[in-house]
N, C-alpha and C positions, 0 to 999 in steps of 0.2 A: 364816117359811116358808108359800108360799102352799099353799091346799088342793087336793089333786088332783081336787076335784071340780070345779074351774073349768076343765080341760082337757076337750077330748072324748075320748070313750072310743074308743082304738084297738087294734085286735087285732094285737099283736106275735107272730104265730104264726111258726114257721119255714117254713110252707108259702105265705106271702104270694108273689105273683109279682113280676118285676122290674118290671112296669109299675105296681104298687102300692107299690113303696118297696125295701127292701133286706131281705136275710135273711142272717142271721149265727147259726148254731146254738149258737155260744159264747156269745151273750149270754142265751140262754134256759136257764133251770135249772127244776128240779122246784119251788122255791121262788118262782119268778117266776110272777106272777098273769098271765093273759091277758086283756087289754083289749079287749073288741068293742063297738062302738057298734051299738045298736039303734035303727033309724029309728023316729021318733016317740015313743020312751020314753026317760026318764032313769034310769040304772041306779043305783042306790044301792050304795054301794061299804061293805062293813062297814067300822068303825072299825079301825083298826090301832095298835100301838104307835107310840110318837113315834119310836124310834130305827129301826123298819122304815121308817116312811115317810122319814126322813132318809136312809137307805142308797140308796132307790129312786131318790129324786131324784138323788141324786149319780151313780148308775148312768147316769140316762138323760142328764144332761149331759156325761158322758164319751163316750156312744154320739153324741152330735150331733157331740162334736169330731172322733172318728174318721172320721165320714163327710165333715166338711169337708177333712180333708187326705187323705183315701184317694186321692182321684184323682189327687194329685200325688206318692203314694208307690209307687201299683202300677206305673208306667211302668219305674221303675228297675229294678223286679225283673222286668219282661217280657221283657229281651234280656238274654243272657248276655253277659259283659265279655270284650273281646278286647284283644290287644297291639299297639300302634302302631309300624311301622318307617318312619324317616325316609330317602328316597332320597338318596344322595350325588349330588353334580355329576357324578361321571364316568359315573352310569349314565343322564344325558341325552346323552352325547357332548359332543365340543369346542362350546363358545360361538361364536356367530355375530356377527362385528362387522362394523361399515362402517370404510370406510378413507378417508382423503384423503392426497393427496401435498403435498408443500413444493413453493412456487412460487418462480421467481427473483424478486429484490427489484426491483420496478419504480421509475419515475421518477415523480416528483409534479409539476406544474405549479402553483405557489403565486403569486397574482396579489396586487401588491402596490401601493399608491398611491405615486405618486412626482411628483417637481416637477423641472422644467427650468430649470436655471440657466445663466446665459451662460457663455462661456469666461472672461471676465474683464470685470469691471465696477468703474467708479471713479466717484466724486464729485469734481468740480473745486470748490475753494473758494478765496477770493481771500487769496494770502499776504502782500498789502500792503494797508494802509488807504488810502482815498482815494474818487473819484467815478468811476464808470463810464463811460468817453467813449464807446463804442459796442461792440455786439456784431455777430458776424457770420454766425453760424450758428443756426439755428432748429430746431424739435424736428422730428425723422426726417430731419434732415441726415445723411448717411453724410460722415465725415471722414477724412482720412488723419492718420498721425503726424507731429506738429510743426505742423499745419496752424492758423492764427490763430483764435481764436474770439472773443475780446473784448480790449479795452485799458480799463486804469484809469489815471487821472491820480493823481499823488503829489507835490504840490508840498512837502510837508514833507519827505518821503525825500529829494527833490532838494536842498533847503537842508542837510541833513542830511549828504548825500555831500561838498557841496562843502565845509563847515566841517571834516570828517575829513580830506580832502585837503589843506587848509592845515595842519592839525595833522600830519599825516604830512611835509609838505615842512620845516615847523619840526624835527621829529625828525630829518629827514637832515642840515639843516644843523648841528644840536647834535653830530652824530656826527661831521662834518667838523672842526667847532672842536674836539672831544675828540681828535681824530687830530693836528690841529695842534699841541695843547697837549703832545700827547705826544712829537711829534718835538722840541719846543723841550727839553722835559725830556730827552730822551736826548743832544740836543747839549751841555747844561749838564753833564751827567755826563761825558761825553767831556773837556770843558776841565777838570773837577775830576780827571780821572784823570791827564790831562797835566800839571796842576800838582803833582800829588802824585809824578809821577817827579822833576820840577825839585826841589821840596823834600828830597826823598829824597837827590838827588844834592850839594844844597848841606850837608845834614847829614853827608854822608859826606867831602867836602872839608874842613869844619870838624872832623871827628874827627881826620883825618890830621894838619892843621895842629897840633892840640892835641898828638899825639905827638911830632913833631919839636921845638915848643917846650918839652916835658918835657926832651928831652935837653940842649937849649941852656940851660934853667934849671939843670940838672944841672951843666954846666961853666961857669957862672955867665955864660955869652954872651949870657944874655937877663935882663931883669929880671922881677921877679915880678908886675908890673903888667901887663907884656903877655902873661905866661902866664894871668893872670886872666882878663883880655879875651878871650883864646882861648877859654877854659873857658866862658865866659858866651857866647859866639858858639854853641859846639856845643849848648848846652842851646836855645838859640833856634831853631836849625835843627831840633832835634828835636822841639820843640813845633809849629813848623809842619807837620812831618810828620804829627803825632797830630790838628792841627785839618784837614789836606785830608783824611785818610782818613775822619774824621767828615763831613766835606762830601760826600764821595763817597756814604757811607752815606745821608746823606740826599736826595741827588739820585737814588739808585736807588729809594727808597721812592718818591719823587714821581713817578719814571718808572713804577712799577708801577701808582700810585693813577691815574694817567693811563691806562694801559691798561684798568683796571677802569671808569673813566668812561666810556671808549669803549665797552666791554661792556653798561653799562646802557642808554647813550643808542642803540645799536644796537636792544637788545631793545623799547625804546621805539618805536623807528622801523618795527620789525617788527610790534608790536602795532597801532600806528596804520594801516600799511598793511593788514593784516587786517581792522581795521575797515572801511577804506576799499572792500575788496574784497566784504566781506559786504554794504554797504550798496549795492553795484554789482549783485550778485547779486539782492538785493531789487528793486532797479531793473527785472532783468529779468523779474521777475513781474508788472510792469505789464501785461505781454503773456500772455493765458491760451491755452495752446495744447493739442492734443490730444496724450495721452501714446501712444495707439496707435490704431490702424485700428478704427474701431467707427461706431455709431451714436447720435446724439443722443436720448436718452428722456426727456430732461426741460432745460427752459430756464427759469430765474428772473431771468436778467440783464435788467435794464433800463437804458436811457441815463439816467444822472444819480443814479440810486440810491447812498447812500453806503454803501461797502463796507467792512467791518470784518475786518482779518485773522484768520483761523482759524475765522470764525464762520458767514458767508454763503457759500451754496453757489451756484454759477451755472450748472454744467452737470453732468449724469449722462450718463455714455458707457457702451455695452456693446459688446463684441465677440460678435458673433452668428455669426461665421464658424463654430465649434465649439460645442456646447453639452455642458453635463453634467446628464446625469439621475441626480438623488439619490434613492435612498430609503432607509428604515428596516427593515432585516431583522428579523424576530422572533429571539428567542434560540432556538427551535427549530430555525429554518432556518440559524441562524450560523454552525454548524460546516460545514455543506455549502455556504456561500457563501465562494466565493474568485475571485480572477482568472483569467478564462477560461471560467467558467459561464456556459452558453447562457441567452439573454435574448430576450423578445420584446415591444417597445414598441409600445402602440396609444393612438391618441387616442379618448375616448371618443366624442366628437362626429365623429368623422371615418368613413367608410364604406370607406376604402381599407386594405390589408393591413397588418397587423403589420410593424414594421420589426425584422429580426432583428439580434441585438447579442449582445455578451458583457460580463460585468463587467470593469469596467477597473483598478478599486483598491476596497480595502475599508479600514474604520479599524483592523481587527484587536483592538477592543476594544468591548464591551458597555456600554452606557450604563446606570449603575444606577438612574436615574430612571425610565425606561420600559422597560429590558430589550431593547433594542434596538442593532442595530449598522449604522453608516452605511455604505452601499455607493454606488458611483458608475460610471457608465455614459457614455462619451466618444463622442459621435456627431459626425459630419460635418454640416455645416447649412449649406452654401455655396448652398442653394436656399431656405433660409428656410421650411423646411416647419415646424420647431418655434420656436416662440416662447417666450423665457424669461420663467418664472412662471407657465407654463401646467401643469394636471394631467393626467398621464398615468398609465396602468396597465401595469406592468410583471409579465409572466410569467415567473417563474425555474423551471428544470428543476433540481430537487434530488432528491438519491438519499435511500434511507432510512438513508443512515449506512454504517457499515462492515460492516453484513451483507449477505450474498449469497442469503439465502432469507428467505422468510416462510412461516408455517404458520397455520391457522385457530386462535383462540383455543380452542376447544373440544376441540382435540387435547393441550392441555397439561393434566398432572395435577400438581397440588402436592403433594408427598411431604415428609417430614421432612429430607431431604437437598436440598430446594430444587425446582425444576420440572423435570418427566420428561416424556416422552414415550413411548407405548407403541408400539414398531416391531414389525411382523410380519416375520419373517425368511422365507426360505426354506422352512424345514420347518414353515412356519404356526405358529410359535411367539414367544410374547410375550417381547421383549427391552425392558426399561426403561431407557431411557437420559437420562442428565441432559443438559440444553441450558441454555446462557447466551442470555436474551431480551434483546432491544433495545429499540426504540420500538414503543410500542402503537399500531397503526393502525385500531382501531375491531375490526372481525369477523377482523382477522389481526394476528399479532405478528412483527416481525422477529427472526430467530435470529441471533446472532453467532457462536455455536460448539456443536458436537454434532450436527450434521446433515451429510450430502454433498448432499442434494437427490433422493436416487433411493429413499428410503424410503417405507414404506407404513404410515401414523399412523392408530391407532385413534381413532376419534372418539368423544368422551365417556368415556373409560378410567375403569372404576370402579376402587374399594379393592381388589376381589377380583382383579384382573390383577396378575400379578406375573411376572419373570423365569422362563422356562420353560413357562408355561402354554398348552396347545394352544388354538387358536381354528380357525374358519374363517370366510373372507371372505363376507359377503351378496351376492347378485346381485341385479339388477334383472329386469325382465320380459324383456329382451333379451339376458340371460345377460352383463351387464357387470358389474364391479365398481359396488358402490355408492359411489360417490366425491360428495363434498358439495364444490363450488366456490365 
């Protein structure tokens, strides 16, 4: 414990002014000594008991602590306590809101890249092998259907045609021979049938004679030997009948065989005839002709070149009288793209106005690789304004879909039951109405169902708005409704 002599002598009298320190009569007791500093002299303090000095030190420390917190404790006691009353929303009157109105769903013009295709195009290949004898149309030439373009020499094909014509003649002769053999077999059959009639008559005659001889033999007017000869004659005639009948069966079978041979030879003749006709058709492909009216856009034919059937292309022809403008419509606009949709076609390098048109046909299917649908516009091109293979831009006029109205996105409130809008009715009361949203258009959203188009929609509706709440519509400087468009 430090000695009190180390501290300066301070007079803690209650009469000390506020400028000199603080005064608290509760801290001064009859037992509390008064310390007063005397200038120029040190006062000697009489010795006190140890317990008295310790008690005074603790009192002094407590006094310092009270002084430190006194400034913060007194303001709480300087003002009397008051009760706080929270004002309800009704005390401030109806809430002021700003409104917006639905707008009719407008149409959008989406610009898509497109490619011009010819009305029809074909690559002419050699159908037969040989050497090109000559060509008659060059690059850029306009040709008509059936017009000769080139000629191919085919000596091997010519020899093959001649050989098959000979085989066809042989087959025709074989058919004639088979028919003659059939006629001969039919005549033999007729002879055998006549022979059968004769032997049957002889057999019947022998049977009758044998009967008469049996009577004569019974009356002993005929010998046994003559009767036995008659019996043997009947047996011989019966055998002749059986042999003739067998011969007829054989001749009938032979006739049927001859008829079958004729069928085979006639089939062979028809086959060889078809081969000859096929080869003659190939001979017609020695002449390369235009399949339709068009323009030669490529020629690779040269005189003397070896042409292999089905491999070498000689000419490419395109019909440019009409063109097809093909574009790939993104999936977003595929539903709104159908035949009859308005379009405008523009050449980027051209300064002329866009050509109005309509969608002619669509594929009705979205390609899963790029999520687009092929659409096509058919155009008249008799003036050759559009060149096949060119790049053009097509502006399609598409709607927002099935929705008839669009509303600002900041008028939609997401509630538990789905999207709602706060509608201000004629009594200036809120009606929370559920809506069915369509496609998101950025600052606006399409509405499929839920509004009629004449509603007053609250902008930025808060959670405190509910059906039946009274509001008032804010006005601008000119007294008009505050409407954000």
